[in-house]
N, C-alpha and C positions, 0 to 999 in steps of 0.2 A: 233508163236514165243516161244521158249523154256522158261519155267518158267512163262509165261504170263497166266493170268486168261482167261478162255474161254469167247468169245464174243457171246452174245445171244441177240436176239430181244425179247422185252416184248410182251406178248400175247395181241391180240386185245381186249380181254375181260377185261384186266387191264388198257387199255389206256383211256385217257380222251379226249373228244372233237375230236375223230377220229385220233389223233396223236399217233404213236407208236414209242417209242425211238428205235434207231437202233444200238446203241453201248454204251459202257461205258469204263472207264479207271480205272485201279487198280494199286496200288503201285507195285504189282508183274509184271505189264507190264514194269514199269521203271526198276525194278531189273533185268528183263530178258534182258534189253539193257545195263546192267552194271552200272546203277545209284545207288548211296547210298541214300536210302529213309529213313534212320533212323531219320532224322529231318524234313521230309516233313509232314507238318500239313494238316488238312482238308481244310483250306482256300486255300492253294497252290494247292491242288488236284482239288478243284473246279475251280480255275483260269485256270489250265491246261486243264481241261475238256471243259470249255467255249471257250478257244482259239482253241482247237482242233475242236470243233463243228463249230466255225466260219470258220476255214480254210477249213473244209470239205464242208460246204455249199457253200463257195465262189468258190471252185476249182473243186470238184469232184461230188458232189451230183447231179447236173443237167445233168452231162454227164452219170453217172451210172444209174440213175433212168429209163430212157426210155430203155436202153439196158437190164437191169434186168427185167423190166416189159415185154418186148418182149420175153426174155428167158423163163419166167413163163407162157407165152401164154395169157397175159392179153390183151383183144381186145381193140382197139381204138374205140371211138364213130364214128358213121357215120357222114359225113359232114351234117350240118344243124340241128343237135340235140344238 
């Protein structure tokens, strides 16, 4: 998206408990969509990020995960293991 901050995954070496954050949201993302962010505070940004994470996990995450894992050649366990 034009004007949006780049989306990057955190490196595994910086992750905790095996979880690696997959995205973030920035005020520039909203600006790129035409929103006025001059009065958007950090609390609102955190609420936006939480709602986006919930929506992603509920709707897309479990559909994308196996497709992307397959694209990357991550093998599945053999049955019985």
